ZAPA-207385 format. One record per residue (C-alpha): residue in one letter; z, x, y. Coordinates in steps of 0.1 Angstrom, whole numbers, padded with zeros to 4 digits, always signed. Layout:
% residues N
aZXY...
//
This chain:
% residues 933
m+0155+0091+0418q+0124+0104+0436t+0100+0077+0448v+0062+0082+0449g+0051+0065+0481h+0018+0058+0498w-0001+0084+0518i-0015+0066+0549n-0029+0081+0580g-0017+0116+0572q+0018+0109+0561t+0039+0093+0535s+0046+0057+0545p+0083+0046+0546t+0094+0024+0517r+0092-0013+0525p+0124-0033+0522d+0106-0058+0499a+0088-0031+0479r+0079-0035+0442f+0082-0004+0420g+0069+0008+0387d+0085+0034+0364v+0068+0068+0359h+0077+0084+0326n+0075+0119+0313p+0057+0110+0280a+0071+0141+0263t+0107+0129+0267g+0103+0092+0272k+0125+0094+0303v+0117+0078+0337v+0113+0108+0360r+0104+0089+0392r+0093+0055+0404v+0061+0046+0422e+0059+0020+0450l+0033-0007+0444a+0014-0017+0475p+0011-0054+0484a-0022-0065+0498e-0012-0060+0534q-0003-0024+0528v-0036-0017+0511r-0053-0032+0541e-0033-0009+0563a-0047+0021+0545v-0082+0007+0547a-0077+0002+0584a-0065+0038+0589a-0096+0050+0571a-0119+0027+0591e-0103+0040+0624a-0108+0076+0613f-0144+0071+0602p-0163+0073+0636a-0148+0107+0646w-0152+0122+0611r-0187+0108+0608d-0196+0125+0642a-0179+0158+0632s-0204+0186+0627l-0214+0196+0593s-0200+0231+0598r-0166+0216+0606r-0166+0193+0576t-0176+0221+0552n-0150+0245+0567v-0123+0219+0558v-0138+0215+0523f-0140+0253+0518r-0103+0256+0529f-0093+0228+0505r-0112+0247+0477e-0093+0279+0484l-0059+0262+0485l-0067+0244+0453n-0077+0277+0436e-0044+0293+0447r-0021+0265+0437k-0039+0248+0408g-0010+0257+0385e+0013+0233+0405l-0012+0205+0401a-0016+0212+0363a+0022+0210+0359i+0024+0177+0376i-0004+0163+0354t+0014+0176+0322e+0047+0161+0333e+0033+0126+0340h+0003+0123+0317g+0015+0145+0288k-0016+0166+0281v-0009+0202+0274l-0010+0227+0303s-0042+0243+0291d-0059+0208+0292a-0044+0201+0326l-0057+0234+0340g-0091+0227+0325e-0091+0193+0342v-0083+0209+0376s-0111+0234+0371r-0136+0207+0363g-0126+0189+0395q-0129+0221+0414e-0165+0224+0404v-0173+0193+0423v-0154+0206+0454e-0176+0237+0452f-0207+0215+0450a-0195+0196+0481c-0193+0229+0500g-0231+0228+0499m-0233+0195+0518p-0252+0208+0548h-0282+0215+0526l-0277+0183+0506l-0277+0161+0538k-0310+0174+0551g-0334+0147+0559d-0372+0147+0555f-0401+0144+0579t-0437+0134+0569e-0463+0137+0597n-0492+0113+0598a-0481+0094+0566s-0505+0068+0579t-0528+0069+0608g-0506+0075+0638v-0474+0070+0617d-0448+0097+0611v-0420+0091+0587h-0384+0104+0591s-0356+0100+0566v-0320+0105+0577r-0289+0106+0554q-0258+0090+0570p-0223+0083+0557l-0215+0047+0546g-0179+0044+0559v-0147+0037+0540a-0151+0047+0503a-0126+0033+0478i-0118+0052+0446i-0100+0035+0417s-0092+0062+0391p-0077+0061+0356f-0046+0076+0341n-0063+0101+0317f-0076+0124+0344p-0055+0119+0375a-0070+0149+0393m-0105+0154+0379v-0118+0119+0381p-0108+0114+0418m-0124+0148+0425w-0157+0135+0410f-0159+0114+0441f-0138+0123+0471p-0150+0159+0478v-0186+0146+0481a-0176+0115+0501i-0155+0135+0526a-0181+0163+0530a-0208+0136+0536g-0187+0121+0565n-0170+0092+0548t-0133+0084+0548v-0115+0076+0515v-0088+0053+0501l-0078+0064+0466k-0059+0040+0443p-0048+0062+0413s-0032+0049+0381e+0004+0039+0386k+0012+0057+0353d+0007+0092+0368p+0005+0088+0406s+0019+0121+0418a-0013+0142+0415a-0030+0120+0441n-0002+0125+0467w-0002+0163+0460l-0040+0164+0467a-0034+0144+0499g-0010+0170+0511l-0034+0197+0502w-0061+0180+0523k-0038+0179+0553e-0029+0216+0549a-0067+0223+0548g-0071+0207+0582l-0085+0173+0573p-0079+0148+0601d-0053+0121+0596g-0068+0089+0581v-0097+0105+0564f-0080+0107+0530n-0055+0080+0521v-0036+0071+0489v-0022+0037+0479h-0005+0030+0446g-0005-0004+0430d-0016-0028+0404k-0043-0055+0402e-0033-0069+0436a-0042-0035+0452v-0074-0033+0433d-0085-0068+0443t-0078-0061+0479l-0100-0030+0479l-0128-0050+0462s-0127-0078+0488d-0118-0060+0520p-0149-0062+0543q-0142-0027+0558v-0146-0010+0524a-0183+0000+0521s-0183+0015+0485v-0163+0015+0454s-0161+0042+0427f-0143+0033+0395v-0136+0048+0361g-0117+0030+0334s-0121+0005+0305t-0154-0013+0301p-0140-0048+0307i-0123-0037+0340a-0155-0018+0350k-0174-0050+0346y-0149-0069+0366v-0149-0042+0394y-0187-0042+0394e-0191-0080+0397q-0163-0085+0423a-0173-0056+0445t-0210-0062+0445s-0205-0099+0452n-0187-0088+0484g-0217-0066+0494k-0203-0032+0484r-0221-0003+0467v-0205+0003+0434q-0204+0029+0406a-0183+0016+0378l-0179+0038+0347g-0166+0022+0316g-0153+0034+0282a-0173+0060+0264k-0157+0066+0229n-0182+0081+0204h-0191+0083+0168m-0199+0117+0153l-0227+0116+0127v-0225+0145+0102l-0257+0151+0082p-0258+0167+0047d-0272+0200+0060a-0246+0204+0087d-0223+0234+0089l-0191+0216+0078d-0167+0242+0093l-0183+0238+0127a-0184+0201+0123a-0147+0200+0114d-0138+0222+0143a-0157+0199+0167a-0142+0167+0152v-0106+0179+0155s-0112+0193+0190a-0129+0161+0202g-0106+0137+0184y-0072+0151+0191g-0077+0169+0225a-0055+0153+0251a-0042+0130+0224g-0076+0113+0223e-0071+0100+0258r-0104+0114+0270c-0135+0095+0281m-0158+0111+0255a-0134+0115+0227i-0148+0113+0191s-0129+0084+0175a-0150+0080+0143v-0167+0104+0121v-0196+0092+0099a-0204+0115+0070v-0238+0110+0054d-0242+0112+0016s-0219+0134-0006i-0204+0157+0020a-0177+0132+0030d-0148+0144+0008e-0154+0181+0017l-0155+0173+0054v-0123+0152+0051a-0105+0181+0035k-0117+0205+0062i-0106+0182+0090a-0073+0175+0074e-0066+0212+0070r-0072+0218+0107a-0054+0187+0119e-0023+0197+0099d-0021+0229+0118l-0020+0212+0152r+0012+0219+0170v+0024+0185+0185g+0049+0185+0212d+0058+0189+0249g+0027+0202+0267t+0048+0229+0284r+0056+0246+0251e+0023+0261+0241t+0015+0231+0218d-0020+0219+0208m-0015+0182+0214g+0009+0163+0236p+0022+0127+0236l+0003+0095+0245i+0010+0084+0280t+0032+0054+0273g+0052+0039+0244e+0028+0009+0244h-0002+0033+0239r+0016+0050+0211d+0026+0017+0194k-0010+0004+0198v-0024+0035+0180a+0003+0033+0153g-0007-0003+0149y-0042+0008+0140v-0027+0030+0112d-0006+0000+0101a-0037-0022+0100g-0056+0003+0080e-0028+0008+0055a-0025-0030+0051d-0063-0031+0046g-0060-0008+0016v-0073+0025+0030d-0060+0058+0017l-0043+0077+0045v-0052+0114+0046l-0031+0121+0077d-0004+0099+0090g+0005+0103+0127r+0036+0081+0123t+0054+0109+0106g+0063+0144+0117d+0087+0162+0140p+0071+0171+0174d+0083+0200+0194a+0100+0182+0222e+0133+0170+0235g+0141+0133+0238d+0123+0103+0226g+0087+0111+0236f+0056+0090+0229f+0042+0112+0201l+0020+0106+0171h+0021+0136+0148g-0008+0150+0127g+0013+0153+0095p+0000+0146+0060g-0002+0111+0046p+0011+0099+0012h-0023+0103-0004q-0036+0135+0010r-0071+0146-0001q-0079+0112-0015p-0116+0102-0015l-0126+0079+0014r-0127+0042+0007q-0159+0024+0019r-0158-0006+0041h-0183-0034+0037r-0198-0041+0071d-0228-0032+0092l-0222-0002+0114h-0241-0019+0142q-0223-0053+0140r-0216-0053+0177r-0251-0047+0189r-0267-0078+0202r-0304-0086+0207r-0316-0057+0185p-0340-0055+0156e-0323-0065+0124v-0313-0038+0100l-0332-0039+0067q-0314-0051+0037r-0296-0021+0022g-0293-0012-0014g-0260-0009-0033g-0257+0029-0032r-0229+0048-0048d-0195+0031-0045g-0213+0001-0029g-0227+0025-0003r-0215+0004+0026q-0194+0009+0056r-0183-0008+0089a-0176+0001+0124h-0141+0004+0138p-0131+0001+0174g-0117+0036+0174p-0082+0040+0188d-0073+0068+0211v-0058+0093+0187l-0067+0079+0153l-0096+0098+0139l-0115+0076+0115l-0139+0089+0088r-0166+0070+0070r-0192+0078+0044l-0228+0067+0051e-0252+0068+0021e-0289+0059+0023q-0284+0035+0052p-0312+0026+0075l-0303+0035+0111r-0313+0012+0139r-0336+0026+0166h-0333+0016+0202a-0354-0014+0211r-0388-0005+0226p-0393-0012+0263r-0414-0043+0269h-0437-0029+0296g-0450-0056+0319r-0425-0081+0305r-0391-0068+0313p-0376-0041+0335l-0367-0009+0318l-0330-0018+0320h-0304-0033+0296p-0315-0069+0292r-0283-0081+0310q-0288-0058+0340g-0321-0070+0353h-0305-0094+0378h-0273-0076+0386l-0263-0076+0423a-0259-0038+0428l-0296-0032+0420a-0306-0053+0449g-0282-0036+0474p-0255-0052+0495q-0274-0084+0501p-0283-0099+0467r-0316-0117+0463r-0305-0137+0433p-0271-0151+0423p-0251-0140+0393a-0254-0164+0365g-0234-0196+0369l-0222-0190+0405p-0235-0205+0437h-0265-0189+0454q-0244-0174+0482r-0210-0161+0476l-0183-0173+0500r-0170-0148+0526p-0141-0127+0512h-0107-0131+0527t-0103-0109+0558p-0071-0097+0572e-0074-0122+0601h-0080-0150+0576l-0048-0141+0558q-0025-0138+0588g-0006-0166+0605d+0002-0198+0587h-0022-0191+0558t-0039-0225+0563m-0070-0231+0542t-0101-0250+0550l-0127-0266+0527e-0156-0242+0525t-0191-0253+0515t-0214-0229+0498a-0251-0226+0506v-0261-0238+0471s-0297-0247+0468s-0308-0283+0469t-0319-0278+0433d-0284-0270+0423i-0269-0300+0440e-0297-0323+0426n-0290-0310+0391g-0254-0318+0396r-0262-0354+0407r-0285-0358+0377a-0256-0346+0355y-0233-0372+0371e-0258-0400+0365l-0261-0390+0328d-0224-0387+0325r-0218-0422+0338a-0245-0436+0316h-0236-0418+0283v-0202-0400+0284f-0170-0418+0273h-0140-0402+0291s-0105-0398+0277w-0075-0416+0291s-0097-0436+0316a-0110-0471+0323q-0147-0463+0321a-0160-0488+0347t-0138-0475+0376l-0139-0438+0368k-0155-0415+0394p-0153-0380+0379m-0158-0349+0399t-0189-0327+0391v-0183-0290+0388l-0213-0267+0394a-0196-0234+0389a-0163-0216+0386s-0150-0181+0392g-0114-0167+0392s-0091-0192+0408y-0119-0213+0423i-0143-0241+0413w-0173-0255+0432d-0178-0292+0432g-0211-0312+0430e-0216-0309+0468g-0210-0271+0468n-0174-0273+0481r-0151-0245+0470l-0117-0257+0457l-0087-0235+0448d-0078-0246+0413l-0041-0251+0414s-0044-0272+0382s-0059-0245+0360q-0080-0275+0349l-0055-0289+0323v-0030-0260+0327n-0051-0240+0303t-0073-0215+0323n-0044-0190+0324v-0067-0160+0331g-0088-0179+0355h-0124-0190+0353q-0151-0167+0339h-0129-0137+0333p-0155-0110+0325a-0136-0096+0295v-0133-0130+0278v-0169-0140+0287a-0182-0107+0273a-0161-0111+0241v-0176-0145+0234q-0211-0133+0241e-0206-0103+0219q-0191-0124+0191a-0220-0148+0194g-0244-0120+0189t-0226-0110+0157l-0213-0141+0140c-0213-0176+0156t-0195-0195+0130i-0181-0192+0095a-0163-0215+0070p-0125-0212+0072q-0122-0201+0036h-0138-0168+0045v-0124-0138+0064n-0137-0128+0098d-0124-0100+0119a-0120-0121+0151r-0096-0145+0133s-0077-0117+0117e-0072-0098+0149a-0062-0129+0168a-0036-0137+0142r-0022-0102+0144l-0019-0103+0181i-0003-0137+0182t+0023-0128+0155e+0031-0096+0174l+0041-0118+0203a+0061-0142+0182p+0097-0136+0171e+0104-0113+0141g+0098-0131+0108m+0070-0153+0120d+0041-0136+0104k+0015-0163+0096v-0008-0184+0118f-0026-0216+0109f-0055-0221+0133t-0065-0255+0146n-0089-0268+0172g-0063-0276+0199g-0027-0286+0206a-0027-0321+0192d-0038-0311+0157a-0015-0281+0159n+0014-0305+0163e+0001-0328+0136h+0000-0299+0111a+0033-0285+0122i+0049-0318+0114r+0031-0321+0081m+0043-0286+0072a+0079-0296+0081r+0077-0328+0060l+0064-0310+0030h+0089-0281+0034t+0119-0304+0037g+0108-0334+0016r+0119-0356+0045q+0099-0380+0067k+0115-0387+0101v+0106-0367+0132l+0127-0365+0164s+0110-0361+0198a+0121-0364+0234y+0112-0390+0259r+0093-0376+0289s+0071-0354+0266y+0035-0351+0256h+0023-0337+0222g-0013-0348+0220g-0037-0377+0216t-0042-0379+0178q-0025-0406+0158l+0007-0388+0149a+0008-0366+0180v+0006-0395+0204n+0033-0414+0185v+0055-0383+0188t+0047-0382+0225g+0073-0396+0248d+0053-0408+0278p+0034-0440+0286r+0002-0429+0269r+0020-0436+0236f+0025-0473+0244a-0010-0486+0234n-0010-0464+0203d+0026-0470+0191q+0029-0472+0153s+0065-0474+0143a+0055-0466+0107e+0049-0430+0117g+0086-0423+0114v+0092-0410+0149v+0125-0414+0167h+0129-0405+0204f+0159-0391+0221m+0170-0385+0257p+0164-0348+0267a+0184-0327+0291y+0169-0334+0325t+0194-0324+0352y+0176-0339+0383r+0174-0374+0366s+0203-0372+0342y+0205-0400+0317f+0241-0391+0311g+0255-0392+0347s+0258-0354+0348t+0264-0336+0381t+0261-0300+0369e+0239-0281+0344v+0269-0275+0322e+0277-0312+0320e+0241-0320+0313t+0239-0296+0284e+0271-0308+0268r+0263-0345+0271a+0226-0341+0260l+0236-0322+0230r+0263-0347+0221h+0237-0375+0224l+0213-0356+0202e+0238-0350+0174d+0250-0386+0175l+0214-0397+0171i+0209-0374+0141v+0241-0388+0124l+0230-0424+0131e+0195-0418+0118g+0207-0399+0088a+0202-0361+0089q+0191-0362+0053n+0160-0382+0064i+0149-0360+0094a+0123-0334+0087a+0117-0319+0122l+0126-0320+0158i+0096-0313+0181l+0103-0302+0216e+0082-0289+0245t+0102-0258+0255i+0095-0267+0291p+0078-0301+0292g+0045-0299+0310t+0027-0331+0320a+0060-0349+0317g+0074-0331+0347i+0081-0293+0342y+0118-0299+0340v+0134-0266+0330p+0161-0271+0304p+0196-0263+0316v+0215-0232+0305g+0226-0235+0269y+0206-0265+0260l+0179-0249+0238a+0204-0227+0221g+0224-0258+0213v+0194-0276+0199r+0186-0247+0177e+0222-0246+0164i+0222-0283+0157t+0189-0283+0138r+0200-0253+0117r+0233-0270+0108y+0215-0301+0096g+0185-0284+0079i+0160-0298+0104v+0129-0278+0112l+0127-0269+0149i+0091-0271+0163a+0086-0254+0197d+0056-0270+0214e+0043-0242+0235v+0008-0257+0239m+0011-0258+0277a+0041-0234+0284g+0029-0205+0262f+0009-0174+0268g+0022-0162+0301r+0024-0195+0319t+0062-0192+0326g+0062-0155+0331a+0070-0148+0294w+0046-0148+0264f+0064-0179+0251a+0087-0200+0272f+0115-0199+0246d+0117-0162+0252h+0136-0170+0284w+0165-0184+0263d+0162-0160+0233i+0159-0186+0205t+0137-0185+0174p+0121-0218+0163d+0108-0224+0128l+0073-0233+0139i+0055-0226+0171t+0025-0247+0182f+0001-0233+0207a-0034-0238+0223k-0046-0238+0259g-0035-0204+0273v-0041-0185+0240n-0077-0181+0251s-0077-0199+0284g-0096-0228+0269y-0129-0209+0269v-0136-0221+0234p-0113-0248+0218l-0085-0232+0198g-0049-0240+0188g-0026-0232+0160v+0008-0230+0143v+0029-0198+0140i+0049-0202+0108s+0082-0187+0098q+0084-0168+0065e+0106-0194+0049i+0082-0223+0056a+0051-0201+0047a+0067-0193+0014t+0068-0230+0005f+0030-0228+0002d+0028-0195-0018e+0023-0213-0050r+0018-0248-0037v-0015-0259-0021y-0012-0268+0016p-0030-0302+0019g-0047-0297+0052g-0075-0279+0069l-0103-0280+0095t-0139-0270+0094y-0135-0249+0125s-0101-0234+0117g-0101-0200+0134h-0136-0203+0147p-0150-0168+0154l-0160-0176+0190a-0126-0191+0198c-0107-0163+0182a-0128-0136+0199a-0119-0153+0232a-0082-0153+0222v-0083-0115+0214a-0099-0108+0247t-0075-0130+0266i-0044-0115+0251n-0057-0080+0256a-0067-0088+0292m-0032-0103+0299r-0016-0071+0286d-0040-0046+0302e-0038-0064+0336g+0000-0071+0335m-0007-0109+0340v+0026-0121+0324e+0046-0098+0346h+0025-0110+0375a+0032-0146+0367a+0069-0139+0366r+0068-0122+0400l+0048-0150+0415g+0074-0175+0404q+0103-0154+0417e+0088-0141+0450v+0061-0165+0460i+0061-0200+0445g+0098-0206+0442p+0108-0194+0476r+0079-0211+0494l+0084-0244+0476r+0121-0244+0485e+0111-0238+0521i+0086-0267+0519a+0113-0289+0504e+0136-0282+0534r+0109-0293+0558h+0098-0325+0540p+0123-0354+0532s+0097-0367+0507v+0105-0337+0484g+0133-0346+0460d+0132-0316+0437v+0113-0284+0431r+0116-0267+0397g+0098-0243+0374l+0093-0207+0362g+0064-0183+0365c+0032-0202+0374f+0046-0235+0361w+0062-0256+0388a+0066-0292+0398v+0073-0308+0432e+0089-0343+0427l+0083-0367+0456v+0108-0395+0463k+0111-0423+0488n+0148-0416+0492r+0166-0384+0484e+0199-0401+0479t+0187-0428+0454k+0159-0405+0440e+0136-0435+0440p+0102-0420+0429m+0072-0420+0453a+0053-0436+0424p+0065-0457+0395y+0069-0442+0360g+0034-0443+0344g+0016-0452+0376s+0005-0440+0410s+0010-0452+0446e-0007-0452+0480a+0014-0423+0491m+0004-0402+0461t-0032-0411+0466e-0031-0399+0502v-0015-0367+0492t-0041-0360+0465k-0069-0367+0489a-0054-0344+0516l-0051-0316+0491k-0087-0319+0481a-0098-0322+0517g-0079-0290+0524g-0097-0271+0496v-0072-0274+0468l-0078-0290+0434p-0043-0304+0425f-0026-0315+0393v-0009-0348+0402n+0010-0370+0377f+0030-0401+0387n+0053-0390+0416r+0048-0352+0411v+0024-0325+0423h+0023-0297+0398i+0017-0261+0410v+0001-0245+0379p-0025-0219+0391p-0041-0193+0369i-0015-0167+0362n-0036-0139+0377i-0041-0157+0410t-0037-0135+0441d-0007-0138+0464e-0031-0146+0493d-0049-0174+0475l-0016-0189+0463i+0000-0188+0497a-0030-0204+0513g-0029-0232+0487l+0008-0238+0492a+0001-0241+0529v-0023-0269+0522l+0004-0286+0501d+0028-0282+0530d+0004-0300+0554a-0004-0327+0528l+0033-0336+0524n+0034-0348+0560l+0016-0379+0547a+0042-0384+0520d+0070-0381+0546k+0057-0413+0562y+0067-0433+0531v+0103-0420+0531a+0129-0448+0537
//
């Protein structure tokens, strides 16, 4: 199969032996047509270095030479644009006419760049002041990075690179990995046009490649087009590293049709704008709002035109091609499903129809729905619900049919129609001259407006950002030093004041209050936090193993802010869209047949309610739980817990019975292999059930992979055996995924690794990275049916809190969009696991390393033969204290429990940061080695 490689310094780079690859599909057939090599950080830096090396000579080239190359590129592109259009159609799916139009739009910018000699003219003002002449000179910046989207693989890059090259800059283009071949074709065309090697480079990759471009000090500017959350991320990361940035986000639109409009023209425009390129265009019309009584007629006209669309392979003279991936198609079909479930009448149903194509392509058809020509149903919500800090809309009257409507996020190819009757429309807020700059309220202090050296910090971060990682910094042994930010004395003083107030008034959990010395945190960003003295620490603890997407992820922060501007809180008996969407997303990730979610405030009360549901469902009382486990600090949850925190709270009346789990490294059963451990642990469990009386046992609750208790991964066959035993005895199996869930192990749920289906799933932490407290129980259909006619006796004031659920929606979507779960799996397989095993070979104090994804433990022992722990069960030791201090001194915030150091970073941490943190651990373990017998 053909491989799409990187174009660096005028040639295709040879494939690396350790290369990662992504599949490139033909969306019209669903088949993989080639694979694309994904660049690691060092290869991206190689491309940047090539561009930086080529810059001086290209900068000094005469304008006539530069424009001659651009003219030649223009002529070659004009001659061979059909080749480029065919590549676009094959990998993106848009029809050939759309692809040719895209190339033509890009070519317009090439032609504009041909006039660069005139555009680069400077100015001269004589005697601007007495004896002062003023000259202005336009000079190139240096290396320009371009990060382009999948929907226009040729046009969007050509918005930027022709002008950048003609102006004397060099370019590194990172196209979408979904349709990468167009970028390489353009690179070859530049070489044919006479462009010197290194001036135009192409690297393919994922978030790792993007982050490297945003932080590389040799990159002077970044141009980006993509989704709004990622545009914000690119903007904030690149500007913080002193780069000039243009970041263009999503631009879906509403079309407002007034009563006096020409409805035929309006229908033509709606269909063209809504269905062109399968809706995967920046300015696509995704919602049509019809004013007054014209709605039904307009619907009929749009439906008539949409029915005539020929859907199929873009090479077959069709009107609309497929969506670019199966995930995109399923997402859009999900919007139709949601609308149908919400009671709307479908006029056209894209889930039906027979496209003109071969194979299993990613199509949504424009065929008729089951209720064609039905009047539109109104929705009861403010059209402007998502606009924050704007004048309030006046109270509206009832109008005909309620006369109300609501906004809809507007999927790619789903054209939504709404009727608007006698509704007041909100005007833009007036500028507050003399009181606020004429910018969006949240832009007045953004870094890019102040140029490369910001005068003010972004909210919540230290006044001076730390230097980005440089290639030299990342070479060698990847050691890491504690860095101190130049935070202001005011910041540090505020932190000290906060510490004084904390010690005077805050009562901390799981602590002896008089001896406690908590660390102050001034700020956090990504995988880092800044302590009360301004020291930057790599957060390898993810706080309490909950900040899965890292600190201050821009998409999640924006979602919470946006939700707060709409609806801060609501009683749990009411419906709110954030809770509904969060429940939908969570159940999509759960096994089939688990369709209901009960929201709680955290993991402990999720486990409390799961046990309550199991008891009510079975009519039984006892609960089985493993030793070396943790299920929460509330009354029942702490009794179910199997670690020393239970001791002071133990109430035998709670009906909890503990059993020995499968734990291969410290086998309770004398096992020497995983197979033996599985067999003996399952025999022990079944014996216990018989002795306790299966007829009395309501539930067995089990952390799929225990977290704080040691991250001991269950041996092969153990979880499947537990599932079989619980089914046989009618016992509800509760999978506690509070810590292990939502990408932590490299799968959405940890039990996915073993292909089992529990009866109840409890979750919290990673579902929204802890940005706002949230937990919950995913419930099987059988248990949910118990409460169809029977009142469930439980609830919480903040069940499904809008802010928490909005954060969950943004977190799950960010994980999907950025491939974080796959990234976590790769980190475990390629970085954490191999390096920890190397560390274990060097240090006799390491007894065992184990884990999955970004969920690992290093168990320290005084003697490998006897496995005597470096600290007693339930306690600490001098050795562990020294290791902890060394980690912090080296710039790492660790998660240490008893005799273990847990490696639990954010699941989107970069390879470089992770490697540097593990190097600090490697050094710190030298101290533990001194205590080995």
